[in-house]
C-alpha positions in Angstrom: -42.3 41.2 -9.8 -42.9 37.7 -8.4 -40.9 36.2 -11.3 -38.0 38.5 -10.6 -38.0 37.6 -6.9 -38.2 34.0 -7.7 -35.3 34.2 -10.2 -33.2 36.2 -7.7 -33.7 33.5 -5.1 -32.8 30.8 -7.6 -29.6 32.7 -8.6 -28.6 33.1 -4.9 -29.1 29.3 -4.4 -27.0 28.5 -7.4 -24.4 30.9 -6.2 -24.3 29.3 -2.8 -24.2 25.8 -4.3 -21.3 26.7 -6.6 -19.4 28.2 -3.7 -19.9 25.0 -1.7 -18.7 22.9 -4.5 -15.7 25.1 -5.0 -14.8 24.8 -1.3 -15.3 21.0 -1.4 -13.0 20.7 -4.4 -10.4 22.8 -2.6 -10.5 20.4 0.3 -10.0 17.5 -2.1 -6.8 19.2 -3.5 -5.3 19.3 0.0 -3.0 16.5 0.9 -4.8 13.9 2.9 -3.2 12.4 6.0 -1.6 9.1 5.3 -3.2 6.2 7.1 -1.1 4.6 9.8 0.8 1.7 8.5 0.4 -1.7 10.2 3.9 -2.7 11.5 3.0 -6.4 11.2 2.0 -6.0 7.6 5.2 -4.1 6.9 7.3 -6.8 8.6 5.6 -9.6 6.6 6.0 -7.6 3.4 9.8 -7.6 4.0 10.0 -11.3 4.6 11.5 -13.4 1.7 9.8 -16.5 0.4 12.3 -18.6 2.3 11.2 -17.1 5.6 14.3 -14.9 6.0 14.6 -11.1 6.2 17.4 -9.0 4.8 18.9 -7.0 7.6 18.6 -3.6 6.0 17.3 -0.1 6.8 13.7 -1.1 6.0 13.7 -3.9 8.5 15.4 -1.9 11.3 12.9 0.9 10.7 9.9 -1.4 11.1 11.4 -2.9 14.2 12.4 0.5 15.6 15.9 -0.7 16.3 19.4 -0.1 15.1 21.2 -2.7 13.0 23.5 -3.4 16.0 20.5 -4.0 18.3 18.9 -6.4 15.9 22.2 -8.3 15.3 22.8 -8.5 19.1 19.3 -9.8 19.8 19.1 -12.6 17.2 19.9 -16.1 18.4 22.9 -17.9 16.9 20.6 -20.5 15.3 19.2 -17.9 12.9 22.5 -16.5 12.0 22.3 -18.1 8.6 18.9 -16.7 7.8 19.0 -13.1 8.9 21.5 -11.5 6.5 
């Protein structure tokens, strides 16, 4: 009788462990939230080797401005660089 009781306890433990593992694996299948992107890193990644940026949708998105706002704000001296 003691052996049966012991084996039943062991089966219950194994059953609980497998249920926990199953629920943990379910959690891994869920889509993880994306880490916040560093705006400075995004800006630097868009910069060309010459130091310029292309005035495109990616740049305006990082800056949080429209193309017109960026063009209006840039100094005339950098007109040749920001395209």
